C-alpha positions in Angstrom: 10.0 12.7 28.4 13.6 13.0 27.5 16.1 12.9 30.1 17.8 16.3 31.0 20.9 16.9 29.6 22.9 17.3 32.7 21.3 14.7 34.7 21.8 12.5 31.4 25.6 13.7 31.1 26.9 13.5 34.9 25.4 9.8 35.1 27.5 8.9 31.9 30.5 10.6 33.2 30.7 8.6 36.4 30.0 5.5 34.9 32.6 5.9 32.2 34.9 7.2 35.1 34.9 3.7 37.1 34.9 2.2 34.0 38.4 3.9 33.4 39.5 2.9 36.8 38.7 -0.6 36.1 40.6 -0.6 32.8 43.4 1.1 33.7 44.0 -0.8 37.1 43.8 -4.1 35.3 45.4 -3.5 32.0 48.7 -5.5 31.7 50.4 -2.5 29.7 49.7 -0.1 32.6 51.7 0.3 35.5 49.8 2.9 37.6 51.2 4.6 40.7 48.6 3.4 42.8 48.1 6.2 45.7 48.6 9.0 42.7 45.9 7.1 40.7 43.7 6.9 43.7 44.0 10.3 44.5 42.9 11.7 40.9 40.1 9.4 40.6 38.8 10.6 43.9 39.2 14.3 43.1 37.4 13.8 39.7 34.8 11.6 41.3 34.4 14.2 43.8 33.4 17.1 41.5 31.4 14.9 39.1 29.6 13.5 42.1 28.5 17.0 43.3 27.3 18.5 39.7 25.3 15.1 39.5 23.6 15.1 42.9 22.6 19.1 42.4 21.3 18.5 38.9 19.2 15.8 40.3 18.2 17.9 43.3 17.3 20.6 41.0 15.1 18.3 38.6 13.0 16.6 41.4 12.5 19.5 43.3 9.3 20.0 41.2 8.3 16.4 41.4 8.4 16.7 45.4 5.1 16.7 46.7 6.4 17.3 50.4 8.8 20.2 49.4 11.9 18.3 51.0 14.2 19.7 48.5 13.4 23.3 48.5 15.9 23.9 51.6 19.1 22.9 49.7 18.5 26.1 47.4 17.6 28.7 50.0 20.0 31.8 50.0 19.7 32.6 53.8 21.5 30.4 56.3 24.8 28.7 56.4 25.6 25.4 54.4 25.5 23.6 57.7 21.8 25.3 58.6 20.6 24.2 55.0 21.7 20.5 55.1 20.2 20.5 59.0 16.9 21.7 57.3 17.3 19.2 54.6 17.5 16.4 57.4 14.6 17.5 59.2 12.6 17.5 56.4 13.2 13.9 55.2 12.4 13.0 58.8 9.4 14.9 59.0 8.3 13.2 55.8 8.7 10.0 57.7 11.5 9.0 55.2 14.1 6.8 56.6 17.5 8.4 55.9 20.7 8.4 57.7 21.7 12.0 58.7 25.3 11.0 58.5 25.1 10.5 54.9 23.7 14.4 54.3 26.7 15.4 56.2 29.1 13.4 54.8 27.8 14.9 51.2 28.1 18.4 52.6 32.0 17.8 53.4 32.4 16.4 50.0 30.9 19.4 48.4 33.4 21.5 50.3 36.3 19.4 49.0 34.6 19.5 45.5 34.6 23.7 46.0 38.1 23.8 46.9 39.5 21.5 43.9 37.3 23.8 41.6 38.6 27.3 43.0 42.0 26.0 43.8 42.0 26.7 47.6 40.4 25.7 51.1 37.7 27.5 52.8 39.6 27.7 56.4 35.9 28.0 58.0 35.1 24.6 56.4 38.3 22.7 57.1 37.0 21.7 60.8 33.7 20.5 59.3 35.6 18.5 56.7 38.2 16.8 59.1 34.9 16.1 61.7 33.4 14.1 58.5 36.7 11.5 58.2 38.1 13.6 55.2 41.5 15.1 54.2 41.8 19.1 53.9 44.5 18.3 50.9 43.2 16.7 47.9 46.9 14.9 47.5 45.6 12.7 50.9 42.6 11.4 49.3 42.9 7.7 48.8 40.7 4.5 47.9 38.8 4.6 51.3 37.7 8.5 50.5 36.7 7.2 47.0 34.7 4.5 48.6 32.9 6.9 51.1 32.3 9.4 48.2 30.8 6.4 45.8 28.6 5.3 49.0 27.3 8.8 49.7 26.7 9.5 46.0 24.5 6.3 45.9 22.6 6.9 48.9 21.9 10.6 48.0 20.5 9.4 44.7 18.2 7.0 46.5 17.3 9.8 49.1 16.1 12.4 46.4 14.3 9.5 44.5 12.5 8.5 47.6 10.6 12.1 47.4 8.4 11.0 44.8 9.2 7.0 44.9 8.0 5.6 48.2 10.9 3.4 49.8 13.4 4.2 47.5 15.5 5.1 50.4 15.9 1.6 51.5 17.7 0.4 48.2 21.2 -0.4 48.3 21.5 -0.4 44.3 25.1 0.0 43.4 25.9 1.4 46.9 29.4 0.0 47.0 32.5 0.6 45.0 33.2 -2.1 42.7 36.1 -4.3 43.6 39.0 -4.5 41.4 41.3 -7.5 40.8 44.2 -5.6 39.7 45.5 -8.0 37.4 44.3 -10.3 34.2 44.0 -13.8 35.3 44.4 -16.4 32.6 40.6 -16.8 31.9 40.3 -13.0 31.3 43.0 -13.2 28.5 40.8 -15.1 25.8 37.9 -12.6 26.3 40.6 -9.6 26.0 41.7 -11.3 22.5 38.1 -11.6 21.4 37.4 -8.1 22.2 40.6 -6.8 20.5 39.6 -9.0 17.3 36.1 -6.7 17.4 38.4 -3.5 17.6 40.4 -4.9 14.4 37.1 -5.8 12.8 35.5 -2.1 13.2 39.0 -0.4 12.1 38.7 -2.5 8.8 35.0 -1.5 8.2 36.2 2.1 8.7 39.3 2.1 6.8 39.1 -0.6 4.1 42.0 -1.7 4.5 43.6 -5.1 3.8 47.1 -5.6 4.0 49.9 -8.3 5.8 50.1 -6.1 8.9 46.4 -6.4 9.5 46.3 -10.2 8.5 49.2 -11.0 10.7 47.4 -8.9 13.8 44.2 -10.7 12.9 45.8 -14.5 12.7 48.3 -13.6 15.8 45.1 -12.8 17.9 42.9 -15.8 16.6 45.4 -18.5 17.1 46.3 -17.2 20.5 42.4 -17.2 21.4 42.0 -20.7 20.1 45.1 -21.9 22.2 44.0 -20.6 25.4 40.3 -21.1 24.8 39.5 -24.0 22.4 42.2 -26.5 21.7 42.1 -29.3 24.3 38.8 -28.1 25.7 36.8 -29.8 23.2 37.0 -32.7 20.7 37.5 -31.1 17.4 37.4 -33.9 15.3 33.8 -34.2 16.5 32.4 -30.6 15.7 30.6 -31.6 12.5 29.3 -34.8 14.1 28.1 -32.6 17.0 26.3 -30.1 14.6 24.5 -32.8 12.7 23.1 -34.5 15.8 21.8 -31.0 17.1 20.6 -30.3 13.8 18.6 -33.8 13.5 17.1 -33.2 16.8 15.8 -29.8 15.9 14.6 -30.6 12.4 12.4 -33.3 14.3 11.5 -30.7 17.1 12.9 -33.1 19.7 13.7 -30.9 22.5 14.1 -31.8 25.9 11.0 -32.1 28.1 12.4 -29.7 30.8 15.1 -27.0 30.4 18.9 -27.8 31.0 20.3 -25.7 33.4 23.7 -24.6 32.6 26.7 -26.7 33.8 24.8 -29.9 34.2 25.3 -31.6 31.3 28.8 -33.2 32.2 27.0 -34.3 35.4 24.6 -36.2 33.2 27.4 -37.8 31.2 28.9 -39.0 34.9 25.5 -40.2 36.2 24.8 -42.4 33.2 28.3 -44.1 33.6 27.5 -44.6 37.5 24.1 -45.9 36.9 23.1 -47.4 33.7 19.1 -47.0 35.0 19.6 -43.4 34.7 20.0 -43.7 30.9 16.6 -44.1 30.4 15.4 -41.4 32.6 17.9 -39.3 30.2 16.9 -40.8 26.9 12.9 -39.8 28.0 13.8 -36.5 29.4 15.7 -35.6 25.7 12.9 -37.3 23.6 15.5 -39.7 22.2 15.1 -42.6 19.9 17.7 -44.9 18.7 20.4 -42.2 19.1 23.4 -42.5 21.4 22.5 -40.8 24.5 26.4 -40.0 25.4 26.9 -38.8 21.8 23.7 -36.5 22.2 25.1 -35.5 25.5 28.5 -34.9 24.4 27.3 -32.7 21.4 25.3 -30.5 23.7 28.3 -30.0 26.0 30.3 -29.2 23.1 27.5 -26.6 21.8 27.4 -25.2 25.2 31.1 -24.7 25.5 30.8 -23.1 22.0 28.0 -20.8 23.2 30.3 -20.0 26.2 33.2 -18.5 24.4 31.7 -16.9 21.4 29.5 -14.1 22.4 28.8 -13.0 18.5 29.6 -13.9 14.9 31.9 -11.2 14.3 35.2 -12.8 14.4 34.2 -15.9 12.1 33.0 -13.2 9.8 36.2 -11.3 10.1 38.4 -14.1 9.0 36.4 -15.0 6.1 35.6 -11.6 4.8 39.1 -10.5 5.5 40.7 -13.4 3.7 38.5 -13.2 0.8 39.2 -9.6 0.2 42.9 -9.7 0.9 45.5 -11.2 -1.7 48.6 -11.8 0.6 50.4 -14.9 1.6 48.1 -15.4 4.6 44.9 -15.7 2.6 44.3 -19.3 2.4 45.2 -19.5 6.4 42.8 -17.0 7.3 39.9 -18.6 5.3 40.7 -21.8 6.8 40.7 -20.2 10.3 37.6 -18.6 9.3 35.7 -21.6 8.3 36.6 -23.2 11.5 35.6 -20.5 13.4 32.2 -20.4 11.5 31.7 -24.1 12.4 32.2 -23.1 16.1 29.8 -20.4 15.9 27.6 -22.7 13.8 27.5 -25.2 16.9 26.9 -22.0 19.1 23.5 -21.4 17.7 22.5 -24.9 17.4 22.9 -25.6 20.7 21.1 -22.1 21.6 18.0 -23.0 19.1 18.1 -26.4 21.2 18.0 -25.3 24.6 15.5 -22.3 23.6 13.4 -24.8 21.5 13.5 -23.0 18.4 12.9 -24.8 15.0 14.6 -22.4 12.9 
């Protein structure tokens, strides 16, 4: 059965809102006024959250065998009375809910109504304040957003529990994602790689091959290379590493056990400290006359390439752009493309080896 339109769209909107928050607060080119930004995100989240929960209640009420969700849509009685009836029905059905979550939800709904209608209902202000929420949307802050995020997550679990036993006890995604408000040196290479992917998509849509794009591609790639590659691996041994792994794959001589991530360096150190360890490694890797340190170093280089290159879009970009472009940077693009392609080839050889793939 297809997901109903508004269940689907509200869910997407909330996910993109959280992604926007992360991107905006960490973007090096943005300098947000944090308290104003938090207010704005909280207001938007509040509106989307209530719409999302109400769409979910409306959809789930037909799957609710215990008729727990029906009071939400009763026309008679106050909102407070409907929430109290809501709480009572959950408890009567033996569903383990925290009544304060539903009371917070009602206060958030009052704030949402005030935002939508550009005015506060004086009869609801005392209730909002009693739930430690403000009656001025300019006073919303990150702590209020955290409360809304938690209430939204719990309400979804409570609604699902009317059909799925035990769902109310799940805490999936219950906490607002923590954000480090800056890029660290370790984030920059992935930023550059993502930017090269965007350039690639732009070129495929526009079919343009000019000096400006050539310069942008090389700037991003060379900075990526400087930060992520140079000094991290032995570039002169790339071809040897590829040959060694290809030879082992061709002969289907894969390791007896799986090789956990980031353990290869410890294996290399173990051989240096204890020569007897060498025979254990030789047996485990099914080696014959190969140099154990060279094989392990090749695997280390392959693992490194696997970790820094998520796909082959950038090598393809360098080679395809260099082939179609006729400016003075053509040869540089092709040379860098061949180097990037070597890195990705080693990436795939490592992947094939550790996954015991012979082709």
